[in-house]
MARMAR-886488 format. One line per 5 residues: their letters; for each residue x, y, z of C-alpha. Coordinates in steps of 0.25 Angstrom, whole numbers, plus 2048, in hexadecimal, padded with zeros to 3 digits. Layout:
<sites>
A = X:Y:Z  ...
</sites>
This chain:
<sites>
MSTEA = 04A:14E:62F  04E:15C:631  047:168:637  049:177:637  04F:175:645
DFADA = 05B:16D:63F  05F:179:636  05C:184:640  06B:185:644  071:183:636
SRLPR = 077:191:636  080:18D:642  086:181:63C  094:183:637  096:185:628
TPPQV = 09D:17B:620  0AA:181:61A  0AB:180:60B  0B4:175:607  0C0:17A:5FF
PAPPA = 0C2:171:5F3  0D1:16B:5F3  0D9:171:5E8  0DC:168:5DC  0E9:160:5DE
EDPQT = 0F0:166:5D2  0E9:174:5D2  0F5:17E:5D4  0EB:18A:5D3  0E4:188:5E0
AVLRP = 0F0:18C:5E8  0EF:19A:5E4  0E1:19C:5EA  0E0:1A4:5F7  0DD:19C:603
VPPER = 0CF:19D:608  0CF:1A3:617  0C8:19A:621  0B9:19C:623  0B2:1A3:62E
PAKPG = 0B1:19A:63A  0A4:193:63B  09B:195:646  09C:189:650  090:17F:64E
PGPMP = 088:179:659  08E:16F:662  08C:160:660  07E:15B:663  07D:151:66E
PAAPT = 07B:143:66A  06C:13E:669  067:134:673  065:126:66D  057:125:668
TAPAA = 050:11A:670  043:11F:66F  03C:12B:668  03D:137:670  036:144:670
APPRP = 03C:14E:667  041:15A:66F  03B:167:66D  040:16F:661  049:17B:665
AAPPA = 045:189:661  04A:18E:654  057:196:655  058:1A4:650  05A:1A7:641
PQACT = 069:1A7:63D  06F:1B4:63A  072:1B7:62C  080:1B3:627  089:1BF:623
EPPPP = 093:1B7:61C  095:1BA:60D  08F:1B0:604  098:1A5:5FF  09D:1A6:5F1
AGVPP = 097:1A0:5E5  099:191:5E3  09A:18E:5F2  08F:185:5F7  086:18B:602
LPTHA = 087:187:611  07D:17C:615  070:182:61C  06C:176:624  073:16E:62F
PTPAP = 079:161:62C  071:154:62F  075:151:63E  07C:143:640  073:138:645
PRTDA = 073:136:654  07E:12D:65A  079:120:660  084:11E:66A  087:127:676
TPAPA = 094:12C:671  093:13B:66F  098:140:662  0A5:148:662  0A4:157:662
PTPAP = 0A8:15D:654  0B5:164:654  0B3:173:652  0B9:179:645  0C6:180:648
TPAQP = 0C6:18F:648  0CE:196:63E  0D9:19F:642  0D7:1AA:637  0CB:1B3:638
PADRS = 0C0:1B2:62D  0C2:1B9:621  0B9:1C0:617  0B6:1B6:60C  0AE:1BE:603
ATPRD = 0B9:1C3:5FA  0C1:1B6:5FB  0BD:1AA:5F1  0B9:19E:5F8  0C2:192:5F5
TAAFH = 0B7:188:5F2  0B4:17E:5E7  0AB:188:5E0  0B6:192:5E0  0BF:188:5DA
LANSE = 0B5:184:5D0  0B2:193:5CC  0C1:196:5CA  0C7:189:5C6  0C9:18D:5B7
ALWNG = 0D0:199:5BA  0D9:192:5C4  0DD:187:5BB  0E0:191:5AF  0E8:19A:5B8
SGAAE = 0E1:1A7:5B4  0D8:1A9:5C0  0E1:1A6:5CB  0E5:1B5:5CC  0D6:1BA:5CA
AHPNT = 0D1:1B0:5D5  0DA:1B5:5DF  0DE:1C3:5DC  0E4:1C6:5EA  0EE:1BA:5E9
PPRPT = 0FC:1BE:5E4  102:1B6:5D9  10C:1AB:5DC  11A:1B0:5DA  122:1A8:5CF
QPPAV = 12F:1A9:5D6  134:1AC:5E4  137:1BB:5E6  146:1BF:5E7  14C:1C0:5F5
TEPPP = 153:1CD:5F6  15E:1CD:601  164:1DA:607  172:1DE:602  17D:1D8:60B
TGTPL = 183:1E6:60E  17D:1F4:610  173:1F9:61A  169:1EE:61F  15B:1F1:622
SGPPL = 15E:1F2:631  169:1F1:63A  178:1F6:638  17E:1F6:62A  184:1E9:626
PPAPA = 193:1E8:623  198:1E7:615  19A:1D9:60F  1A9:1D5:611  1B1:1D6:604
FRVKP = 1B3:1C8:5FD  1C1:1C4:5FD  1C6:1BA:5F3  1D0:1B0:5FA  1DC:1AD:5F2
SRRTA = 1DC:19F:5EC  1E6:195:5F0  1EC:195:5E2  1ED:1A4:5E2  1F4:1A3:5F0
LAAAG = 1FE:199:5EA  201:1A1:5DE  204:1AE:5E7  20D:1A6:5F0  214:1A0:5E4
LVLGL = 216:1AE:5DE  21B:1B3:5EB  225:1A8:5EC  22A:1A9:5DE  22C:1B8:5E0
GLVAG = 234:1B5:5ED  23D:1AB:5E6  240:1B4:5DB  243:1C0:5E4  24C:1B7:5ED
AAAGT = 254:1B2:5E1  256:1C0:5DC  25A:1C5:5EA  263:1B9:5EC  26A:1BC:5DE
WLADD = 26C:1CB:5E2  272:1C7:5EF  27B:1BD:5E9  280:1C7:5DF  281:1D2:5EA
SGGSP = 289:1C8:5F3  293:1C5:5E8  297:1D3:5E6  294:1DA:5F3  2A0:1E0:5FA
AAEAV = 29D:1D7:606  29E:1CA:5FE  2AB:1CF:5F7  2B1:1D2:605  2AD:1C4:60A
FAQGR = 2B3:1BD:5FE  2C0:1C4:5FF  2C1:1C1:60E  2BF:1B3:60B  2CC:1B2:604
EVWHS = 2D3:1B6:611  2CC:1AE:61B  2D6:1A3:61B  2E0:1AC:622  2D7:1B6:629
APVDT = 2CF:1AB:631  2D6:1A3:63C  2D9:194:639  2CF:190:644  2C4:198:63E
LFPRT = 2C6:192:630  2C9:184:635  2C3:182:643  2CA:178:64C  2BC:170:64C
LNGVG = 2B1:170:642  2A3:16C:646  29A:167:63B  28C:165:641  284:15C:638
TGPGG = 28E:15B:62D  292:14C:62E  28B:141:627  27C:140:62C  27D:14E:632
ADRTW = 287:149:63C  290:154:643  29F:154:63F  2AB:15B:647  2B8:15D:641
IRAAV = 2C5:161:648  2D0:168:641  2DD:160:63F  2E6:169:637  2E6:176:630
APDSG = 2EF:179:624  2F6:186:622  2F1:18F:617  2F7:18C:60A  2F4:18C:5FB
CAGAF = 2EC:182:5F4  2F7:179:5EE  2F5:16B:5F2  2E8:16D:5F8  2DF:168:5ED
DPLLA = 2E0:15E:5E2  2E5:163:5D5  2D7:164:5CE  2D1:16B:5DA  2DD:175:5DB
KALAP = 2DB:178:5CC  2CC:17A:5CE  2CF:184:5D9  2DA:18B:5D1  2D0:196:5CB
VGCHR = 2CE:19C:5D9  2DC:19B:5DE  2E1:197:5EB  2E4:1A3:5F5  2E6:19A:602
LVRAT = 2E2:18C:607  2DF:189:616  2DC:17B:61A  2D9:172:627  2D6:163:62A
YVDVT = 2CC:15E:634  2C9:151:63A  2BC:14C:640  2BA:149:64E  2BA:13A:64C
RTNLV = 2C8:13C:644  2C1:134:638  2C0:13F:62D  2C9:14A:629  2C6:156:621
TVGAV = 2CF:161:61B  2C8:16F:618  2CF:17A:610  2CB:188:60B  2D2:18F:5FF
ATKAD = 2D2:19E:5FE  2D2:1A1:5EF  2D6:1AD:5E7  2CA:1AE:5DE  2BF:1B8:5DE
RTAMR = 2B0:1B6:5E0  2AE:1B2:5D1  2B9:1A8:5D1  2B3:1A1:5DD  2A5:1A1:5D7
DLRRR = 2AA:19A:5CB  2B2:190:5D2  2A6:18D:5DB  29E:18B:5CF  2A8:182:5C8
FATEH = 2A9:179:5D4  29A:178:5D5  297:175:5C6  2A3:16C:5C4  2A2:165:5D2
LDTRT = 2B1:167:5D4  2AE:165:5E3  2AA:156:5E1  2B6:151:5D8  2C0:148:5DF
DLMPR = 2CB:14E:5D7  2C9:15C:5DD  2CA:159:5EC  2D1:161:5F6  2DD:15B:5FE
PYAAK = 2DD:159:60D  2E7:15F:617  2EF:155:61E  2F6:15A:62B  301:152:631
DTPAA = 2FF:14D:640  2F0:14F:63E  2E4:145:63C  2E4:14A:62D  2F3:146:62B
DFGPD = 2EF:13B:621  2E4:143:61A  2E8:143:60B  2E2:144:5FD  2DF:135:5FE
QRASW = 2D7:136:60A  2CD:140:605  2BF:13B:605  2B6:147:603  2B7:156:600
SIRVL = 2AF:163:5FE  2B3:170:5F7  2AC:17E:5F8  2AF:189:5EE  2AA:196:5F5
DDLPV = 2A5:1A2:5EC  2A3:1AD:5F7  2B1:1AA:5FC  2BE:1A7:5F5  2BF:19A:5FC
VVYAV = 2BF:18B:5F8  2BC:182:604  2BE:173:604  2BF:167:60D  2C4:158:60B
SGFAD = 2C1:14D:614  2C7:13E:617  2C9:134:621  2D2:136:62D  2D8:128:62D
GRTVD = 2DF:12B:61F  2D7:121:617  2D7:123:608  2CA:127:601  2C8:122:5F3
DPQPA = 2BB:128:5EF  2BA:137:5F5  2AD:13D:5F4  2A9:14C:5F4  2A2:151:600
AEATR = 295:155:5F8  294:146:5F5  298:140:602  28E:148:60A  282:143:602
TGATT = 278:13A:609  27A:12C:606  289:12D:602  290:120:606  29F:123:602
APAEA = 2AA:123:60D  2AB:132:60D  29C:133:60F  29A:129:61A  2A6:12E:621
GLGHD = 2A1:13D:621  2AD:142:619  2A4:149:60F  29D:150:61B  2AA:154:621
AKAVT = 2AF:15B:614  2A2:162:612  2A0:167:620  2AE:16C:622  2AE:174:615
ERIEQ = 2A1:17B:618  2A6:17F:626  2B3:185:620  2AB:18C:615  2A2:193:620
TFRKQ = 2AF:197:628  2B5:19E:61C  2A8:1A5:618  2A6:1AA:627  2B5:1AF:628
AAQGT = 2B4:1B6:61B  2A7:1BE:61F  2AD:1C1:62D  2BA:1C7:627  2B2:1D1:61F
TEPQ = 2AB:1D6:62B  2B7:1D7:635  2BD:1E5:637  2CA:1E8:62F
</sites>
């Protein structure tokens, strides 16, 4: 049973907020609706009523309280059409609990952080609103009309514009200009440039060498040295042309050091009897101005070597032709074109004759009118049946008797030493005061 007193405080009860229907699972149009601001906070309701005492016997009804004052008129705007009205009576109270455990106090509703907004101009997101506008939302024609203040969704993201890297910024000091882009040369370009420079250098060097060679052949200084070379045989002392001791550092087999002691010096003479007939015939085009000779023995008194120098009568062209012929026809390696040794009596070279020759070397100079030669053999006077030129006896791996005894090294080293002496003396003779 309910009486008028039960509904006397109905206006103080909290309003039941409208239930927002859940949007359909596949309805993309509901996402464009403007969210509804939270409702105005409701007035706090009365506190919980104390539990009733167990009814063991009928008790007298308490006196009825006086009627409360009439509620004030509500100033809120009327709800939109289609929204069900709020209830006007209080809900039926729960039956009294029979146990003595008090009921837990209801949790008060949280207070919203945002202030209440005017909902008079904003449509309510209710079931009635969705039913009234469902056709326009599904057809896509009424979305813009339903929410005129909602901006349309952009179809593509706006372009982001960045400030230029150089120029004057909006604030602060001006930015420095961007560094210029430098292209690094590739490896192939660098190699091509290096090859080009190397090629140009080789060509220039060859041209300069040819020019210097031509100039040296016809310059007055070269002509003076060439003429002085013909007079070295009597202008230089004997001990200068043929030193008493010759030291050959690293000139022996395997780089061993060699030392030779002068045993005899022949007086200057002509070339008769100094060469085999074929060698004398080969040297005839340049003529024989004078011949000087000397014989050396090594410090072990094992090997002998005779060295000589022929001052020719030829000019520069004839000496070049003779040098070219010896090189092209290999006249310096033929066993029938060997120089003969100088055998002096009462010396270790007394038995050094043509049959004891083991190795030899011949040098035709083109910057001097001189032919230098040397011939070597054993100091014990043994006969050598297979003489070998120095160019072959000094090769690595040679196993002949002249090669193993170092006779080829002796002939080659002594020839080079006397050749250097004649060049040096010819150059010095042109610089001495007359």
